[in-house]
C-alpha positions in Angstrom: -108.0 137.5 166.1 -108.0 141.3 165.3 -111.8 141.3 165.3 -111.9 139.9 168.8 -109.6 142.7 170.1 -111.7 145.4 168.4 -114.8 143.9 169.9 -113.1 143.8 173.3 -112.2 147.5 173.0 -115.8 148.4 172.0 -117.1 146.5 175.0 -114.8 148.3 177.3 -115.8 151.7 175.9 -119.5 150.8 176.1 -119.1 149.6 179.7 -117.3 152.9 180.6 -120.0 155.0 179.0 -122.7 152.9 180.6 -121.1 153.3 184.0 -120.9 157.1 183.5 -124.6 157.3 182.6 -125.5 155.2 185.6 -124.1 158.0 187.8 -125.7 160.8 185.9 -129.4 160.1 185.8 -131.6 161.4 188.7 -132.5 159.3 191.7 -135.9 157.7 191.9 -138.7 159.3 193.9 -139.2 156.1 195.9 -136.0 154.2 195.7 -133.6 157.1 195.8 -130.1 156.4 194.7 -130.6 152.6 194.9 -132.5 152.8 191.5 -129.0 152.8 189.9 -128.8 149.1 190.5 -131.1 148.8 187.6 -128.1 149.4 185.4 -126.5 146.2 186.5 -129.5 143.9 187.4 -131.5 144.3 184.2 -128.6 144.1 181.7 -127.2 141.0 183.6 -130.6 139.3 183.5 -131.0 140.1 179.8 -127.6 138.7 178.9 -128.2 135.6 181.0 -131.4 134.8 179.1 -129.7 135.5 175.8 -126.8 133.4 176.7 -128.9 130.4 177.5 -130.7 131.0 174.2 -127.3 130.7 172.6 -126.8 127.4 174.4 -130.1 126.2 173.0 -129.1 127.1 169.5 -125.7 125.5 169.8 -127.2 122.3 171.3 -129.7 122.0 168.5 -126.9 122.7 166.0 -124.8 119.9 167.4 -127.7 117.4 167.5 -128.4 118.2 163.8 -124.8 118.2 162.5 -122.5 116.7 165.2 -120.1 119.5 164.5 -117.7 120.5 167.3 -118.1 124.2 166.7 -121.8 124.0 167.8 -120.9 122.1 171.0 -118.1 124.6 171.8 -120.5 127.5 171.3 -123.2 126.0 173.4 -120.7 125.4 176.3 -119.2 128.8 176.0 -122.6 130.5 176.0 -123.7 128.5 179.1 -120.6 129.5 181.0 -121.2 133.2 180.3 -124.9 132.7 181.1 -124.0 131.3 184.5 -121.7 134.2 185.2 -124.4 136.8 184.4 -127.1 134.9 186.2 -124.9 135.0 189.3 -124.5 138.7 188.8 -128.2 139.1 188.3 -129.0 137.2 191.5 -126.4 139.1 193.6 -127.5 142.5 192.4 -131.1 141.5 192.9 -130.4 140.5 196.5 -128.8 143.8 197.2 -131.6 145.7 195.5 -134.2 143.7 197.4 -132.6 144.2 200.8 -132.6 148.0 200.4 -136.0 148.3 198.8 -138.1 145.5 200.2 -136.1 144.9 203.4 -135.4 141.3 202.4 -132.6 139.9 200.2 -134.1 136.6 199.4 -137.5 134.9 199.6 -138.1 131.4 198.2 -141.8 132.2 198.0 -141.0 134.8 195.3 -141.6 133.2 191.9 -138.9 135.2 190.0 -136.2 134.5 192.6 -137.0 130.8 192.9 -137.3 130.2 189.1 -134.0 132.2 188.4 -132.3 130.1 191.1 -133.6 126.9 189.4 -132.3 128.1 186.1 -128.9 128.9 187.7 -128.5 125.5 189.3 -129.6 123.6 186.1 -126.9 125.3 184.1 -124.4 124.8 186.9 -125.2 121.1 186.5 -124.7 121.4 182.8 -121.2 122.7 183.3 -120.5 120.0 185.9 -121.6 117.3 183.5 -119.2 118.7 180.8 -116.3 118.6 183.2 -117.1 115.1 184.5 -117.3 113.2 181.2 -114.0 112.4 179.4 -115.6 111.0 176.2 -116.1 114.0 173.9 -118.9 112.7 171.8 -121.0 111.3 174.7 -120.4 114.6 176.6 -121.6 116.7 173.7 -124.7 114.5 173.2 -125.8 114.6 176.9 -124.9 118.3 177.2 -127.0 119.0 174.1 -130.0 117.3 175.6 -129.7 119.3 178.8 -129.0 122.5 176.8 -132.4 122.0 175.0 -134.5 121.0 178.0 -132.8 123.4 180.4 -133.9 126.4 178.2 -137.5 125.8 179.5 -136.4 127.6 182.7 -135.7 130.8 180.8 -139.4 131.6 179.8 -140.4 130.3 183.2 -138.2 132.8 184.9 -139.1 135.6 182.6 -142.9 135.2 182.7 -143.0 134.1 186.4 -144.0 137.6 187.5 -147.1 137.3 185.2 -148.0 133.7 186.2 -147.5 133.9 190.0 -147.6 136.3 192.9 -144.3 138.0 193.2 -142.5 140.8 195.0 -141.2 141.8 191.6 -143.1 144.1 189.4 -144.1 142.9 185.9 -141.7 143.5 183.0 -140.5 147.1 182.6 -141.0 146.8 178.8 -144.4 145.7 177.8 -146.6 146.0 174.7 -148.6 148.8 176.4 -145.4 150.8 176.9 -142.5 151.5 179.3 -143.1 151.1 183.1 -140.3 153.5 183.9 -141.2 157.2 184.0 -137.7 158.7 183.7 -136.4 158.8 180.2 -132.8 159.2 181.5 -133.1 156.0 183.5 -134.4 154.2 180.4 -131.5 155.5 178.3 -128.9 154.6 180.8 -130.4 151.1 181.3 -130.5 150.5 177.5 -126.9 151.6 177.0 -125.8 149.2 179.7 -127.9 146.4 178.1 -125.9 147.0 174.9 -122.6 147.2 176.8 -123.3 143.9 178.6 -124.3 142.3 175.3 -121.0 143.3 173.8 -119.2 141.8 176.8 -121.2 138.5 176.2 -120.0 138.5 172.6 -116.4 139.0 173.6 -116.5 136.2 176.3 -118.4 133.7 174.1 -116.1 134.3 171.1 -113.0 133.7 173.2 -114.4 130.7 175.0 -115.7 129.1 171.7 -112.3 129.3 170.1 -110.8 127.6 173.1 -113.5 124.9 173.1 -112.6 124.1 169.5 -109.3 122.6 170.6 -110.0 118.9 171.1 -109.1 117.1 174.3 -107.0 114.7 172.3 -105.6 116.7 169.4 -104.4 113.5 167.6 -108.1 112.4 167.4 -109.8 115.7 167.0 -111.9 116.8 164.1 -114.8 119.2 163.6 -117.2 116.4 162.8 -117.8 113.6 165.4 -116.5 110.3 163.9 -114.2 111.9 161.3 -111.1 110.9 163.2 -112.0 107.2 163.0 -109.8 105.5 160.3 -110.6 102.0 159.0 -107.8 99.6 159.7 -105.8 98.2 156.9 -106.4 94.5 156.4 -103.7 94.0 153.8 -100.3 92.5 154.7 -98.4 94.7 152.3 -98.1 98.3 151.5 -100.7 99.5 149.0 
């Protein structure tokens, strides 16, 4: 419990420092002050991808072991991923409106693929809330958690595979595509801050998910709560 509070304080401090740096770096020659949105949009997108990667790992872990902790982690990571995907989409729409003159274009590969990813994981969360049987819920969620991850590389590489309003990745093997070192530093600090926020959220939500729906039947391993009936007519 103490570790969670320390992690929360670190996340708050990192967010504060990231917010400070966001207001300190110079404006962009083309985008002006609106370039500061990069300090929200890119970190939120990164955490969304990482969170759904966590859901993939948790889902694979559950399929391999049937342990509740993997299912709880997968669910928690998906919830956090959906939150940050929504933040990425919203900040991207604001950024697009002021720089491209359009907030949304279904013909844009990055926008469309990210929206697809968002709705798939919304469906994942809806499935979890609509199934009362814990084992069946975990099994079906794990399958979606594995297959749904295919939308993550699709979204990330969409700017390379299809025509898009978006530029290609800012970080590529041939170097940075951002000229200002101050903007890069600010963006990376915010990426680290948002990652800490992810860790805080997913830690808290995983611990809550470890509480079974029916405590009298709960166990860490699916099927452990099943007790063979006694067939004898007297105490043994």
